[in-house]
C-alpha positions in Angstrom: 0.0 0.0 0.0 3.0 2.3 0.3 2.7 5.3 2.6 -0.6 5.8 4.4 -2.2 7.2 7.5 -4.2 5.3 10.2 -7.7 6.3 11.4 -8.2 5.1 14.9 -11.9 4.8 15.3 -14.5 3.1 17.5 -15.1 -0.5 16.5 -16.7 -0.8 13.1 -18.0 -4.3 14.2 -17.0 -6.6 17.0 -14.0 -8.7 16.0 -15.2 -12.0 14.4 -12.2 -13.8 16.0 -12.6 -12.8 19.6 -15.6 -10.4 19.9 -13.4 -7.4 21.0 -15.0 -4.0 20.6 -11.8 -2.1 21.0 -10.9 0.8 18.8 -10.0 -0.3 15.3 -7.3 1.0 12.9 -8.1 1.8 9.3 -5.3 2.5 6.8 -6.1 5.2 4.3 -4.4 7.6 1.9 -5.4 11.2 2.2 -3.6 14.3 3.4 0.0 14.1 4.5 0.7 10.4 4.1 3.3 9.5 6.8 1.7 6.8 8.9 0.1 9.4 11.1 -2.5 8.2 13.6 -5.6 10.3 13.4 -8.8 10.1 15.5 -12.3 11.5 14.8 -12.1 15.3 15.4 -8.4 15.5 14.4 -7.5 17.8 11.5 -6.1 16.4 8.3 -2.4 17.5 8.0 -1.2 18.8 4.7 2.6 18.6 4.1 4.7 16.8 1.5 4.1 14.1 0.5 0.3 14.5 0.4 -2.6 12.7 -1.4 -5.7 14.6 -2.3 -6.7 18.2 -2.2 -7.5 20.2 0.9 -10.1 22.2 -1.0 -12.3 19.0 -1.3 -14.0 19.9 2.0 -16.2 16.9 2.7 -15.6 13.5 1.1 -15.0 9.8 1.6 -11.8 8.0 0.9 -11.1 4.2 0.7 -9.6 2.5 3.7 -8.6 -1.0 4.8 -9.1 -2.3 8.3 -6.0 -3.6 10.1 -5.8 -6.9 12.1 -7.4 -7.2 15.5 -4.9 -6.1 18.2 -6.5 -8.5 20.7 -6.4 -11.9 18.8 -4.7 -11.2 15.5 -7.8 -11.8 13.3 -7.1 -10.4 9.8 -9.9 -8.9 7.7 -10.5 -10.8 4.4 -9.1 -9.5 1.1 -11.6 -7.3 -0.6 -13.1 -5.8 2.6 -13.0 -2.0 2.4 -14.0 0.9 4.6 -14.8 4.5 4.0 -12.9 7.1 5.9 -15.0 10.2 6.2 -13.5 13.7 6.1 -15.6 16.8 6.9 -14.2 20.2 6.3 -10.6 19.1 6.8 -11.3 17.0 9.9 -11.5 13.2 10.3 -15.2 12.4 11.0 -15.1 8.6 11.2 -15.1 5.4 9.3 -17.5 2.6 8.3 -17.5 -0.7 6.5 -18.5 -0.7 2.8 -20.5 -3.1 0.8 -18.6 -4.4 -2.3 -20.5 -2.2 -4.7 -20.0 0.9 -2.6 -16.2 0.1 -2.4 -16.0 -0.3 -6.2 -17.7 3.1 -6.7 -15.5 4.9 -4.2 -12.4 3.3 -5.7 -13.5 4.5 -9.2 -14.1 8.1 -7.8 -10.5 8.1 -6.4 -9.1 7.0 -9.7 -11.0 9.8 -11.5 -9.5 12.3 -9.1 -6.1 11.0 -10.0 -5.2 9.6 -6.6 
């Protein structure tokens, strides 16, 4: 995946492996991509290297959930999340259905990301 940031968000679902509802980590590429950990309410940082455009305002970007920190369960390939950004601030994340993920990936390609 190269450089990315990590959204640390409330559990999207309980872990299928152990049932943990601890915060989950979602890798995404938007803003200054330097493996920054960002939580809902934190501003998106813009330095080099960056992906995206700070003028976008409110949008969704594709993310991938990391493994469970409690038991090591790893999400299946092809599972995607949306990372929500509102007016330059991380708003949250959610799981995407396959069709939603495909549409969001297409939008990112059209933006040139």
